[in-house]
CHARMM-style PDB file with segment names, atoms N, HN, CA, C and O in Angstrom:
ATOM      1  N   UNK     1      -7.498  38.377 -41.151  1.00  0.00      PROA
ATOM      2  CA  UNK     1      -8.831  38.239 -41.819  1.00  0.00      PROA
ATOM      3  C   UNK     1      -9.407  37.900 -41.293  1.00  0.00      PROA
ATOM      4  O   UNK     1      -9.621  36.688 -41.326  1.00  0.00      PROA
ATOM      5  N   UNK     2     -10.110  38.778 -40.379  1.00  0.00      PROA
ATOM      6  HN  UNK     2      -9.936  39.762 -40.352  1.00  0.00      PROA
ATOM      7  CA  UNK     2     -11.588  37.307 -39.740  1.00  0.00      PROA
ATOM      8  C   UNK     2     -12.635  37.143 -40.888  1.00  0.00      PROA
ATOM      9  O   UNK     2     -12.896  37.559 -42.017  1.00  0.00      PROA
ATOM     10  N   UNK     3     -13.204  36.036 -39.637  1.00  0.00      PROA
ATOM     11  HN  UNK     3     -12.991  35.698 -38.721  1.00  0.00      PROA
ATOM     12  CA  UNK     3     -14.399  34.779 -40.599  1.00  0.00      PROA
ATOM     13  C   UNK     3     -15.813  34.922 -40.947  1.00  0.00      PROA
ATOM     14  O   UNK     3     -16.619  35.849 -41.022  1.00  0.00      PROA
ATOM     15  N   UNK     4     -15.813  34.735 -40.975  1.00  0.00      PROA
ATOM     16  HN  UNK     4     -15.158  33.981 -40.914  1.00  0.00      PROA
ATOM     17  CA  UNK     4     -17.461  34.598 -41.044  1.00  0.00      PROA
ATOM     18  C   UNK     4     -18.624  35.268 -39.931  1.00  0.00      PROA
ATOM     19  O   UNK     4     -19.646  35.950 -40.014  1.00  0.00      PROA
ATOM     20  N   UNK     5     -17.881  34.691 -38.958  1.00  0.00      PROA
ATOM     21  HN  UNK     5     -17.051  34.137 -38.891  1.00  0.00      PROA
ATOM     22  CA  UNK     5     -18.572  34.758 -37.259  1.00  0.00      PROA
ATOM     23  C   UNK     5     -17.157  36.238 -37.665  1.00  0.00      PROA
ATOM     24  O   UNK     5     -17.452  36.569 -38.813  1.00  0.00      PROA
ATOM     25  N   UNK     6     -16.327  36.827 -37.366  1.00  0.00      PROA
ATOM     26  HN  UNK     6     -16.087  36.559 -36.433  1.00  0.00      PROA
ATOM     27  CA  UNK     6     -14.801  37.626 -37.181  1.00  0.00      PROA
ATOM     28  C   UNK     6     -14.702  37.399 -36.208  1.00  0.00      PROA
ATOM     29  O   UNK     6     -14.819  37.970 -35.124  1.00  0.00      PROA
ATOM     30  N   UNK     7     -14.434  36.371 -36.610  1.00  0.00      PROA
ATOM     31  HN  UNK     7     -14.339  35.907 -37.491  1.00  0.00      PROA
ATOM     32  CA  UNK     7     -12.605  35.562 -35.611  1.00  0.00      PROA
ATOM     33  C   UNK     7     -11.344  35.783 -35.921  1.00  0.00      PROA
ATOM     34  O   UNK     7     -10.931  35.455 -37.034  1.00  0.00      PROA
ATOM     35  N   UNK     8     -10.476  36.411 -34.936  1.00  0.00      PROA
ATOM     36  HN  UNK     8     -10.811  36.678 -34.032  1.00  0.00      PROA
ATOM     37  CA  UNK     8      -8.929  36.841 -35.631  1.00  0.00      PROA
ATOM     38  C   UNK     8      -8.886  35.344 -35.968  1.00  0.00      PROA
ATOM     39  O   UNK     8      -9.691  34.547 -35.487  1.00  0.00      PROA
ATOM     40  N   UNK     9      -8.014  35.040 -36.726  1.00  0.00      PROA
ATOM     41  HN  UNK     9      -7.360  35.687 -37.116  1.00  0.00      PROA
ATOM     42  CA  UNK     9      -6.970  34.610 -37.261  1.00  0.00      PROA
ATOM     43  C   UNK     9      -5.068  34.364 -37.131  1.00  0.00      PROA
ATOM     44  O   UNK     9      -4.322  35.299 -36.838  1.00  0.00      PROA
ATOM     45  N   UNK    10      -4.811  33.629 -37.278  1.00  0.00      PROA
ATOM     46  HN  UNK    10      -5.417  32.870 -37.516  1.00  0.00      PROA
ATOM     47  CA  UNK    10      -3.154  33.146 -37.058  1.00  0.00      PROA
ATOM     48  C   UNK    10      -3.071  33.672 -38.755  1.00  0.00      PROA
ATOM     49  O   UNK    10      -3.853  33.521 -39.693  1.00  0.00      PROA
ATOM     50  N   UNK    11      -1.815  34.310 -38.642  1.00  0.00      PROA
ATOM     51  HN  UNK    11      -1.179  34.433 -37.880  1.00  0.00      PROA
ATOM     52  CA  UNK    11      -1.343  33.859 -39.819  1.00  0.00      PROA
ATOM     53  C   UNK    11      -0.849  32.871 -40.986  1.00  0.00      PROA
ATOM     54  O   UNK    11      -0.436  33.163 -42.108  1.00  0.00      PROA
ATOM     55  N   UNK    12      -0.997  31.748 -40.449  1.00  0.00      PROA
ATOM     56  HN  UNK    12      -1.332  31.511 -39.538  1.00  0.00      PROA
ATOM     57  CA  UNK    12      -0.934  30.532 -40.580  1.00  0.00      PROA
ATOM     58  C   UNK    12      -2.505  29.775 -40.674  1.00  0.00      PROA
ATOM     59  O   UNK    12      -2.720  28.566 -40.586  1.00  0.00      PROA
ATOM     60  N   UNK    13      -3.570  30.929 -40.888  1.00  0.00      PROA
ATOM     61  HN  UNK    13      -3.394  31.911 -40.959  1.00  0.00      PROA
ATOM     62  CA  UNK    13      -4.355  30.299 -41.310  1.00  0.00      PROA
ATOM     63  C   UNK    13      -5.556  29.701 -40.346  1.00  0.00      PROA
ATOM     64  O   UNK    13      -6.682  29.650 -40.840  1.00  0.00      PROA
ATOM     65  N   UNK    14      -5.360  29.248 -38.989  1.00  0.00      PROA
ATOM     66  HN  UNK    14      -4.445  29.289 -38.588  1.00  0.00      PROA
ATOM     67  CA  UNK    14      -6.085  28.846 -38.027  1.00  0.00      PROA
ATOM     68  C   UNK    14      -6.975  29.877 -37.003  1.00  0.00      PROA
ATOM     69  O   UNK    14      -6.627  30.842 -36.322  1.00  0.00      PROA
ATOM     70  N   UNK    15      -8.213  29.250 -37.209  1.00  0.00      PROA
ATOM     71  HN  UNK    15      -8.495  28.466 -37.762  1.00  0.00      PROA
ATOM     72  CA  UNK    15      -9.034  30.943 -35.812  1.00  0.00      PROA
ATOM     73  C   UNK    15      -7.780  30.611 -34.358  1.00  0.00      PROA
ATOM     74  O   UNK    15      -7.460  29.473 -34.015  1.00  0.00      PROA
ATOM     75  N   UNK    16      -7.220  31.967 -33.669  1.00  0.00      PROA
ATOM     76  HN  UNK    16      -7.480  32.892 -33.948  1.00  0.00      PROA
ATOM     77  CA  UNK    16      -6.585  32.260 -32.498  1.00  0.00      PROA
ATOM     78  C   UNK    16      -7.783  32.215 -31.564  1.00  0.00      PROA
ATOM     79  O   UNK    16      -8.832  32.788 -31.269  1.00  0.00      PROA
ATOM     80  N   UNK    17      -6.747  30.871 -31.191  1.00  0.00      PROA
ATOM     81  HN  UNK    17      -5.895  30.406 -31.431  1.00  0.00      PROA
ATOM     82  CA  UNK    17      -7.463  31.007 -29.416  1.00  0.00      PROA
ATOM     83  C   UNK    17      -7.073  31.551 -27.919  1.00  0.00      PROA
ATOM     84  O   UNK    17      -5.958  32.051 -28.072  1.00  0.00      PROA
ATOM     85  N   UNK    18      -7.303  31.637 -27.092  1.00  0.00      PROA
ATOM     86  HN  UNK    18      -8.209  31.231 -26.968  1.00  0.00      PROA
ATOM     87  CA  UNK    18      -6.606  31.653 -25.681  1.00  0.00      PROA
ATOM     88  C   UNK    18      -6.782  30.494 -25.724  1.00  0.00      PROA
ATOM     89  O   UNK    18      -7.443  29.677 -26.365  1.00  0.00      PROA
ATOM     90  N   UNK    19      -5.663  30.554 -24.460  1.00  0.00      PROA
ATOM     91  HN  UNK    19      -5.126  31.218 -23.939  1.00  0.00      PROA
ATOM     92  CA  UNK    19      -5.267  28.146 -23.663  1.00  0.00      PROA
ATOM     93  C   UNK    19      -6.124  28.333 -23.794  1.00  0.00      PROA
ATOM     94  O   UNK    19      -6.279  28.022 -24.975  1.00  0.00      PROA
ATOM     95  N   UNK    20      -7.593  28.891 -23.222  1.00  0.00      PROA
ATOM     96  HN  UNK    20      -7.468  29.143 -22.263  1.00  0.00      PROA
ATOM     97  CA  UNK    20      -8.882  28.001 -22.825  1.00  0.00      PROA
ATOM     98  C   UNK    20      -9.557  27.465 -24.162  1.00  0.00      PROA
ATOM     99  O   UNK    20     -10.564  26.759 -24.101  1.00  0.00      PROA
ATOM    100  N   UNK    21      -8.946  27.837 -25.426  1.00  0.00      PROA
ATOM    101  HN  UNK    21      -8.128  28.410 -25.475  1.00  0.00      PROA
ATOM    102  CA  UNK    21     -10.145  28.042 -26.717  1.00  0.00      PROA
ATOM    103  C   UNK    21     -10.868  28.551 -26.475  1.00  0.00      PROA
ATOM    104  O   UNK    21     -11.950  27.979 -26.348  1.00  0.00      PROA
ATOM    105  N   UNK    22     -10.769  29.976 -26.246  1.00  0.00      PROA
ATOM    106  HN  UNK    22      -9.890  30.441 -26.350  1.00  0.00      PROA
ATOM    107  CA  UNK    22     -11.302  30.604 -26.334  1.00  0.00      PROA
ATOM    108  C   UNK    22     -10.999  31.984 -27.523  1.00  0.00      PROA
ATOM    109  O   UNK    22     -10.030  32.742 -27.484  1.00  0.00      PROA
ATOM    110  N   UNK    23     -12.280  32.016 -28.661  1.00  0.00      PROA
ATOM    111  HN  UNK    23     -13.067  31.400 -28.693  1.00  0.00      PROA
ATOM    112  CA  UNK    23     -11.909  32.893 -29.704  1.00  0.00      PROA
ATOM    113  C   UNK    23     -11.642  34.539 -29.036  1.00  0.00      PROA
ATOM    114  O   UNK    23     -11.403  34.848 -27.869  1.00  0.00      PROA
ATOM    115  N   UNK    24     -11.831  35.707 -30.651  1.00  0.00      PROA
ATOM    116  HN  UNK    24     -12.025  35.455 -31.599  1.00  0.00      PROA
ATOM    117  CA  UNK    24     -11.922  36.533 -29.973  1.00  0.00      PROA
ATOM    118  C   UNK    24     -13.166  36.868 -30.395  1.00  0.00      PROA
ATOM    119  O   UNK    24     -12.976  37.586 -31.377  1.00  0.00      PROA
ATOM    120  N   UNK    25     -14.727  36.719 -30.146  1.00  0.00      PROA
ATOM    121  HN  UNK    25     -14.881  36.136 -29.348  1.00  0.00      PROA
ATOM    122  CA  UNK    25     -15.729  36.618 -30.391  1.00  0.00      PROA
ATOM    123  C   UNK    25     -16.465  35.747 -29.234  1.00  0.00      PROA
ATOM    124  O   UNK    25     -16.526  34.521 -29.145  1.00  0.00      PROA
ATOM    125  N   UNK    26     -17.111  36.932 -28.206  1.00  0.00      PROA
ATOM    126  HN  UNK    26     -17.061  37.928 -28.278  1.00  0.00      PROA
ATOM    127  CA  UNK    26     -17.196  36.034 -27.069  1.00  0.00      PROA
ATOM    128  C   UNK    26     -17.942  34.409 -27.309  1.00  0.00      PROA
ATOM    129  O   UNK    26     -17.576  33.824 -28.329  1.00  0.00      PROA
ATOM    130  N   UNK    27     -18.654  33.906 -26.676  1.00  0.00      PROA
ATOM    131  HN  UNK    27     -18.951  34.381 -25.848  1.00  0.00      PROA
ATOM    132  CA  UNK    27     -19.007  32.295 -27.224  1.00  0.00      PROA
ATOM    133  C   UNK    27     -19.377  31.529 -28.127  1.00  0.00      PROA
ATOM    134  O   UNK    27     -20.333  30.769 -28.279  1.00  0.00      PROA
ATOM    135  N   UNK    28     -17.789  32.057 -29.188  1.00  0.00      PROA
ATOM    136  HN  UNK    28     -17.013  32.675 -29.064  1.00  0.00      PROA
ATOM    137  CA  UNK    28     -17.224  30.910 -29.911  1.00  0.00      PROA
ATOM    138  C   UNK    28     -15.452  30.331 -29.446  1.00  0.00      PROA
ATOM    139  O   UNK    28     -14.502  31.015 -29.066  1.00  0.00      PROA
ATOM    140  N   UNK    29     -15.527  29.153 -29.626  1.00  0.00      PROA
ATOM    141  HN  UNK    29     -16.299  28.597 -29.935  1.00  0.00      PROA
ATOM    142  CA  UNK    29     -14.799  28.470 -29.156  1.00  0.00      PROA
ATOM    143  C   UNK    29     -14.192  27.794 -30.782  1.00  0.00      PROA
ATOM    144  O   UNK    29     -14.760  27.752 -31.873  1.00  0.00      PROA
ATOM    145  N   UNK    30     -12.517  27.223 -30.262  1.00  0.00      PROA
ATOM    146  HN  UNK    30     -12.055  27.258 -29.375  1.00  0.00      PROA
ATOM    147  CA  UNK    30     -12.195  26.470 -32.063  1.00  0.00      PROA
ATOM    148  C   UNK    30     -11.015  25.139 -30.781  1.00  0.00      PROA
ATOM    149  O   UNK    30     -10.748  25.069 -29.581  1.00  0.00      PROA
ATOM    150  N   UNK    31     -10.722  24.435 -31.932  1.00  0.00      PROA
ATOM    151  HN  UNK    31     -10.938  24.491 -32.906  1.00  0.00      PROA
ATOM    152  CA  UNK    31     -10.341  23.812 -31.080  1.00  0.00      PROA
ATOM    153  C   UNK    31     -10.410  22.524 -32.337  1.00  0.00      PROA
ATOM    154  O   UNK    31     -11.339  22.190 -33.072  1.00  0.00      PROA
ATOM    155  N   UNK    32      -8.642  21.864 -32.175  1.00  0.00      PROA
ATOM    156  HN  UNK    32      -7.887  22.136 -31.579  1.00  0.00      PROA
ATOM    157  CA  UNK    32      -8.629  21.047 -33.341  1.00  0.00      PROA
ATOM    158  C   UNK    32      -7.341  21.262 -33.824  1.00  0.00      PROA
ATOM    159  O   UNK    32      -6.432  21.780 -33.175  1.00  0.00      PROA
ATOM    160  N   UNK    33      -7.251  20.745 -35.293  1.00  0.00      PROA
ATOM    161  HN  UNK    33      -7.989  20.324 -35.821  1.00  0.00      PROA
ATOM    162  CA  UNK    33      -5.897  22.026 -35.944  1.00  0.00      PROA
ATOM    163  C   UNK    33      -6.394  22.775 -36.643  1.00  0.00      PROA
ATOM    164  O   UNK    33      -5.652  23.633 -37.120  1.00  0.00      PROA
ATOM    165  N   UNK    34      -7.969  22.800 -37.050  1.00  0.00      PROA
ATOM    166  HN  UNK    34      -8.572  22.103 -36.663  1.00  0.00      PROA
ATOM    167  CA  UNK    34      -8.392  24.389 -37.004  1.00  0.00      PROA
ATOM    168  C   UNK    34      -7.268  26.266 -35.976  1.00  0.00      PROA
ATOM    169  O   UNK    34      -6.538  27.247 -36.120  1.00  0.00      PROA
ATOM    170  N   UNK    35      -7.977  25.506 -35.175  1.00  0.00      PROA
ATOM    171  HN  UNK    35      -8.570  24.709 -35.058  1.00  0.00      PROA
ATOM    172  CA  UNK    35      -7.466  26.783 -33.870  1.00  0.00      PROA
ATOM    173  C   UNK    35      -5.754  26.877 -33.491  1.00  0.00      PROA
ATOM    174  O   UNK    35      -5.183  25.806 -33.696  1.00  0.00      PROA
ATOM    175  N   UNK    36      -4.992  27.830 -33.049  1.00  0.00      PROA
ATOM    176  HN  UNK    36      -5.456  28.700 -32.882  1.00  0.00      PROA
ATOM    177  CA  UNK    36      -3.832  27.920 -32.545  1.00  0.00      PROA
ATOM    178  C   UNK    36      -3.669  29.088 -31.419  1.00  0.00      PROA
ATOM    179  O   UNK    36      -4.468  29.970 -31.103  1.00  0.00      PROA
ATOM    180  N   UNK    37      -1.906  28.697 -30.746  1.00  0.00      PROA
ATOM    181  HN  UNK    37      -1.257  27.981 -31.003  1.00  0.00      PROA
ATOM    182  CA  UNK    37      -2.009  29.611 -29.984  1.00  0.00      PROA
ATOM    183  C   UNK    37      -0.580  30.401 -31.104  1.00  0.00      PROA
ATOM    184  O   UNK    37       0.313  29.766 -31.666  1.00  0.00      PROA
ATOM    185  N   UNK    38      -0.776  31.769 -31.130  1.00  0.00      PROA
ATOM    186  HN  UNK    38      -1.501  32.284 -30.674  1.00  0.00      PROA
ATOM    187  CA  UNK    38       0.797  32.649 -32.067  1.00  0.00      PROA
ATOM    188  C   UNK    38       1.985  31.918 -30.708  1.00  0.00      PROA
ATOM    189  O   UNK    38       1.909  32.023 -29.484  1.00  0.00      PROA
ATOM    190  N   UNK    39       2.936  31.249 -31.515  1.00  0.00      PROA
ATOM    191  HN  UNK    39       2.998  31.164 -32.509  1.00  0.00      PROA
ATOM    192  CA  UNK    39       4.128  30.683 -31.760  1.00  0.00      PROA
ATOM    193  C   UNK    39       3.700  29.366 -30.629  1.00  0.00      PROA
ATOM    194  O   UNK    39       4.195  29.199 -29.514  1.00  0.00      PROA
ATOM    195  N   UNK    40       2.766  28.621 -31.212  1.00  0.00      PROA
ATOM    196  HN  UNK    40       2.364  28.756 -32.118  1.00  0.00      PROA
ATOM    197  CA  UNK    40       2.438  27.309 -30.232  1.00  0.00      PROA
ATOM    198  C   UNK    40       2.040  26.444 -32.158  1.00  0.00      PROA
ATOM    199  O   UNK    40       0.974  26.430 -32.774  1.00  0.00      PROA
ATOM    200  N   UNK    41       3.241  25.932 -32.502  1.00  0.00      PROA
ATOM    201  HN  UNK    41       4.107  25.944 -32.002  1.00  0.00      PROA
ATOM    202  CA  UNK    41       2.962  24.999 -33.561  1.00  0.00      PROA
ATOM    203  C   UNK    41       1.793  23.420 -33.078  1.00  0.00      PROA
ATOM    204  O   UNK    41       1.693  22.493 -32.273  1.00  0.00      PROA
ATOM    205  N   UNK    42       1.097  24.095 -34.348  1.00  0.00      PROA
ATOM    206  HN  UNK    42       1.179  24.848 -35.002  1.00  0.00      PROA
ATOM    207  CA  UNK    42      -0.143  22.443 -35.300  1.00  0.00      PROA
ATOM    208  C   UNK    42       0.420  21.472 -34.908  1.00  0.00      PROA
ATOM    209  O   UNK    42       1.569  21.489 -35.349  1.00  0.00      PROA
ATOM    210  N   UNK    43       0.142  20.176 -33.999  1.00  0.00      PROA
ATOM    211  HN  UNK    43      -0.792  20.162 -33.640  1.00  0.00      PROA
ATOM    212  CA  UNK    43       0.442  19.070 -33.925  1.00  0.00      PROA
ATOM    213  C   UNK    43      -0.458  18.649 -34.678  1.00  0.00      PROA
ATOM    214  O   UNK    43       0.294  17.981 -35.387  1.00  0.00      PROA
ATOM    215  N   UNK    44      -1.420  18.487 -35.104  1.00  0.00      PROA
ATOM    216  HN  UNK    44      -2.031  19.030 -34.528  1.00  0.00      PROA
ATOM    217  CA  UNK    44      -1.791  17.519 -36.099  1.00  0.00      PROA
ATOM    218  C   UNK    44      -2.424  16.183 -35.719  1.00  0.00      PROA
ATOM    219  O   UNK    44      -2.588  15.314 -36.575  1.00  0.00      PROA
ATOM    220  N   UNK    45      -2.633  16.080 -34.980  1.00  0.00      PROA
ATOM    221  HN  UNK    45      -2.500  16.786 -34.284  1.00  0.00      PROA
ATOM    222  CA  UNK    45      -2.531  14.337 -33.984  1.00  0.00      PROA
ATOM    223  C   UNK    45      -4.265  14.766 -33.607  1.00  0.00      PROA
ATOM    224  O   UNK    45      -4.719  15.860 -33.273  1.00  0.00      PROA
ATOM    225  N   UNK    46      -5.159  13.095 -33.868  1.00  0.00      PROA
ATOM    226  HN  UNK    46      -4.790  12.207 -34.140  1.00  0.00      PROA
ATOM    227  CA  UNK    46      -6.543  12.743 -33.710  1.00  0.00      PROA
ATOM    228  C   UNK    46      -6.597  13.245 -32.594  1.00  0.00      PROA
ATOM    229  O   UNK    46      -7.375  14.198 -32.551  1.00  0.00      PROA
ATOM    230  N   UNK    47      -5.817  12.879 -31.135  1.00  0.00      PROA
ATOM    231  HN  UNK    47      -5.185  12.105 -31.169  1.00  0.00      PROA
ATOM    232  CA  UNK    47      -5.833  12.723 -29.997  1.00  0.00      PROA
ATOM    233  C   UNK    47      -5.678  14.077 -29.124  1.00  0.00      PROA
ATOM    234  O   UNK    47      -6.453  14.262 -28.186  1.00  0.00      PROA
ATOM    235  N   UNK    48      -4.826  14.879 -29.389  1.00  0.00      PROA
ATOM    236  HN  UNK    48      -4.196  14.729 -30.151  1.00  0.00      PROA
ATOM    237  CA  UNK    48      -3.911  16.012 -29.463  1.00  0.00      PROA
ATOM    238  C   UNK    48      -6.067  17.196 -29.586  1.00  0.00      PROA
ATOM    239  O   UNK    48      -6.585  17.503 -28.513  1.00  0.00      PROA
ATOM    240  N   UNK    49      -6.839  17.592 -31.003  1.00  0.00      PROA
ATOM    241  HN  UNK    49      -6.418  17.342 -31.875  1.00  0.00      PROA
ATOM    242  CA  UNK    49      -7.443  17.293 -31.389  1.00  0.00      PROA
ATOM    243  C   UNK    49      -9.188  16.783 -30.110  1.00  0.00      PROA
ATOM    244  O   UNK    49     -10.305  17.284 -29.976  1.00  0.00      PROA
ATOM    245  N   UNK    50      -8.500  15.649 -29.509  1.00  0.00      PROA
ATOM    246  HN  UNK    50      -7.592  15.243 -29.618  1.00  0.00      PROA
ATOM    247  CA  UNK    50     -10.016  15.394 -28.808  1.00  0.00      PROA
ATOM    248  C   UNK    50      -9.283  16.089 -27.932  1.00  0.00      PROA
ATOM    249  O   UNK    50      -9.653  17.252 -28.092  1.00  0.00      PROA
ATOM    250  N   UNK    51      -8.611  16.069 -27.253  1.00  0.00      PROA
ATOM    251  HN  UNK    51      -8.310  15.125 -27.123  1.00  0.00      PROA
ATOM    252  CA  UNK    51      -8.097  16.629 -26.242  1.00  0.00      PROA
ATOM    253  C   UNK    51      -8.500  17.629 -25.883  1.00  0.00      PROA
ATOM    254  O   UNK    51      -8.910  17.815 -24.737  1.00  0.00      PROA
ATOM    255  N   UNK    52      -8.468  18.609 -26.910  1.00  0.00      PROA
ATOM    256  HN  UNK    52      -8.135  18.457 -27.841  1.00  0.00      PROA
ATOM    257  CA  UNK    52      -8.595  20.001 -26.594  1.00  0.00      PROA
ATOM    258  C   UNK    52     -10.023  19.908 -26.983  1.00  0.00      PROA
ATOM    259  O   UNK    52     -10.530  20.812 -26.318  1.00  0.00      PROA
ATOM    260  N   UNK    53     -11.107  19.269 -27.768  1.00  0.00      PROA
ATOM    261  HN  UNK    53     -10.696  18.536 -28.308  1.00  0.00      PROA
ATOM    262  CA  UNK    53     -12.301  19.567 -28.048  1.00  0.00      PROA
ATOM    263  C   UNK    53     -13.196  19.407 -25.957  1.00  0.00      PROA
ATOM    264  O   UNK    53     -14.201  19.829 -25.386  1.00  0.00      PROA
ATOM    265  N   UNK    54     -11.709  18.355 -25.536  1.00  0.00      PROA
ATOM    266  HN  UNK    54     -10.892  18.012 -26.000  1.00  0.00      PROA
ATOM    267  CA  UNK    54     -12.632  18.093 -24.130  1.00  0.00      PROA
ATOM    268  C   UNK    54     -11.993  19.170 -22.786  1.00  0.00      PROA
ATOM    269  O   UNK    54     -12.558  19.063 -21.697  1.00  0.00      PROA
ATOM    270  N   UNK    55     -11.119  19.923 -22.887  1.00  0.00      PROA
ATOM    271  HN  UNK    55     -10.660  20.010 -23.771  1.00  0.00      PROA
ATOM    272  CA  UNK    55     -11.193  20.916 -21.806  1.00  0.00      PROA
ATOM    273  C   UNK    55     -12.488  22.106 -22.854  1.00  0.00      PROA
ATOM    274  O   UNK    55     -13.325  22.745 -22.218  1.00  0.00      PROA
ATOM    275  N   UNK    56     -12.434  22.199 -24.240  1.00  0.00      PROA
ATOM    276  HN  UNK    56     -11.754  21.680 -24.758  1.00  0.00      PROA
ATOM    277  CA  UNK    56     -13.093  23.812 -24.415  1.00  0.00      PROA
ATOM    278  C   UNK    56     -14.351  23.178 -23.722  1.00  0.00      PROA
ATOM    279  O   UNK    56     -14.958  23.855 -22.892  1.00  0.00      PROA
ATOM    280  N   UNK    57     -14.781  21.869 -24.037  1.00  0.00      PROA
ATOM    281  HN  UNK    57     -14.288  21.319 -24.711  1.00  0.00      PROA
ATOM    282  CA  UNK    57     -16.334  21.624 -23.454  1.00  0.00      PROA
ATOM    283  C   UNK    57     -16.814  22.320 -21.700  1.00  0.00      PROA
ATOM    284  O   UNK    57     -17.833  22.817 -21.221  1.00  0.00      PROA
ATOM    285  N   UNK    58     -15.089  21.912 -21.070  1.00  0.00      PROA
ATOM    286  HN  UNK    58     -14.261  21.507 -21.459  1.00  0.00      PROA
ATOM    287  CA  UNK    58     -15.323  22.259 -19.837  1.00  0.00      PROA
ATOM    288  C   UNK    58     -15.685  23.830 -19.309  1.00  0.00      PROA
ATOM    289  O   UNK    58     -16.216  24.071 -18.225  1.00  0.00      PROA
ATOM    290  N   UNK    59     -15.346  24.684 -20.153  1.00  0.00      PROA
ATOM    291  HN  UNK    59     -14.915  24.488 -21.033  1.00  0.00      PROA
ATOM    292  CA  UNK    59     -14.927  25.596 -20.177  1.00  0.00      PROA
ATOM    293  C   UNK    59     -16.333  26.468 -21.054  1.00  0.00      PROA
ATOM    294  O   UNK    59     -16.830  27.415 -20.445  1.00  0.00      PROA
ATOM    295  N   UNK    60     -16.694  26.241 -21.928  1.00  0.00      PROA
ATOM    296  HN  UNK    60     -16.291  25.471 -22.423  1.00  0.00      PROA
ATOM    297  CA  UNK    60     -18.509  26.568 -21.929  1.00  0.00      PROA
ATOM    298  C   UNK    60     -19.263  26.128 -20.799  1.00  0.00      PROA
ATOM    299  O   UNK    60     -20.323  26.732 -20.633  1.00  0.00      PROA
ATOM    300  N   UNK    61     -18.986  25.233 -19.987  1.00  0.00      PROA
ATOM    301  HN  UNK    61     -18.125  24.743 -20.122  1.00  0.00      PROA
ATOM    302  CA  UNK    61     -20.077  24.851 -19.067  1.00  0.00      PROA
ATOM    303  C   UNK    61     -19.778  25.835 -18.110  1.00  0.00      PROA
ATOM    304  O   UNK    61     -20.663  26.639 -17.818  1.00  0.00      PROA
ATOM    305  N   UNK    62     -18.064  25.940 -17.277  1.00  0.00      PROA
ATOM    306  HN  UNK    62     -17.345  25.286 -17.515  1.00  0.00      PROA
ATOM    307  CA  UNK    62     -17.507  26.965 -16.648  1.00  0.00      PROA
ATOM    308  C   UNK    62     -17.867  28.552 -16.912  1.00  0.00      PROA
ATOM    309  O   UNK    62     -17.898  29.395 -16.016  1.00  0.00      PROA
ATOM    310  N   UNK    63     -18.112  28.788 -18.205  1.00  0.00      PROA
ATOM    311  HN  UNK    63     -18.086  28.103 -18.933  1.00  0.00      PROA
ATOM    312  CA  UNK    63     -18.352  29.826 -18.548  1.00  0.00      PROA
ATOM    313  C   UNK    63     -20.413  29.827 -18.803  1.00  0.00      PROA
ATOM    314  O   UNK    63     -20.763  30.950 -18.442  1.00  0.00      PROA
ATOM    315  N   UNK    64     -21.125  29.370 -19.056  1.00  0.00      PROA
ATOM    316  HN  UNK    64     -20.841  28.457 -19.350  1.00  0.00      PROA
ATOM    317  CA  UNK    64     -22.647  29.597 -19.131  1.00  0.00      PROA
ATOM    318  C   UNK    64     -22.652  29.301 -18.179  1.00  0.00      PROA
ATOM    319  O   UNK    64     -23.454  30.137 -17.761  1.00  0.00      PROA
ATOM    320  N   UNK    65     -22.216  28.314 -16.723  1.00  0.00      PROA
ATOM    321  HN  UNK    65     -21.565  27.635 -17.062  1.00  0.00      PROA
ATOM    322  CA  UNK    65     -22.514  28.458 -15.585  1.00  0.00      PROA
ATOM    323  C   UNK    65     -22.142  29.997 -14.210  1.00  0.00      PROA
ATOM    324  O   UNK    65     -22.701  30.475 -13.224  1.00  0.00      PROA
ATOM    325  N   UNK    66     -20.753  30.245 -15.091  1.00  0.00      PROA
ATOM    326  HN  UNK    66     -20.299  29.856 -15.892  1.00  0.00      PROA
ATOM    327  CA  UNK    66     -20.472  32.521 -14.224  1.00  0.00      PROA
ATOM    328  C   UNK    66     -21.742  32.985 -15.336  1.00  0.00      PROA
ATOM    329  O   UNK    66     -22.344  34.016 -15.034  1.00  0.00      PROA
ATOM    330  N   UNK    67     -22.100  32.372 -16.412  1.00  0.00      PROA
ATOM    331  HN  UNK    67     -21.610  31.536 -16.657  1.00  0.00      PROA
ATOM    332  CA  UNK    67     -22.795  33.458 -16.657  1.00  0.00      PROA
ATOM    333  C   UNK    67     -24.660  33.529 -16.007  1.00  0.00      PROA
ATOM    334  O   UNK    67     -25.351  34.548 -16.048  1.00  0.00      PROA
ATOM    335  N   UNK    68     -25.186  31.953 -15.371  1.00  0.00      PROA
ATOM    336  HN  UNK    68     -24.626  31.126 -15.337  1.00  0.00      PROA
ATOM    337  CA  UNK    68     -26.110  32.822 -14.716  1.00  0.00      PROA
ATOM    338  C   UNK    68     -26.349  32.880 -13.677  1.00  0.00      PROA
ATOM    339  O   UNK    68     -27.437  32.802 -13.106  1.00  0.00      PROA
ATOM    340  N   UNK    69     -24.557  33.142 -13.008  1.00  0.00      PROA
ATOM    341  HN  UNK    69     -23.674  33.205 -13.472  1.00  0.00      PROA
ATOM    342  CA  UNK    69     -24.404  32.863 -11.603  1.00  0.00      PROA
ATOM    343  C   UNK    69     -24.521  34.706 -12.019  1.00  0.00      PROA
ATOM    344  O   UNK    69     -25.392  35.437 -11.546  1.00  0.00      PROA
ATOM    345  N   UNK    70     -23.667  35.065 -12.778  1.00  0.00      PROA
ATOM    346  HN  UNK    70     -22.960  34.472 -13.162  1.00  0.00      PROA
ATOM    347  CA  UNK    70     -23.668  37.041 -12.495  1.00  0.00      PROA
ATOM    348  C   UNK    70     -25.463  37.885 -12.833  1.00  0.00      PROA
ATOM    349  OT1 UNK    70     -25.610  39.099 -12.696  1.00  0.00      PROA
TER     350      UNK     70
END
């Protein structure tokens, strides 16, 4: 079932992301309890959500730099 942005969801209702927190929609990232990968259980811890946000922020920056250079 796609959401309002068209992102793919997992069966448990979380937004499907890759290992770098990219969703199925280009330029859209998801982190924290609302995001997940198939076969990886949700942890539900604030520190894990904060860490995923930090990683995603770095990936956004990397993707934007790559886009500018390309």
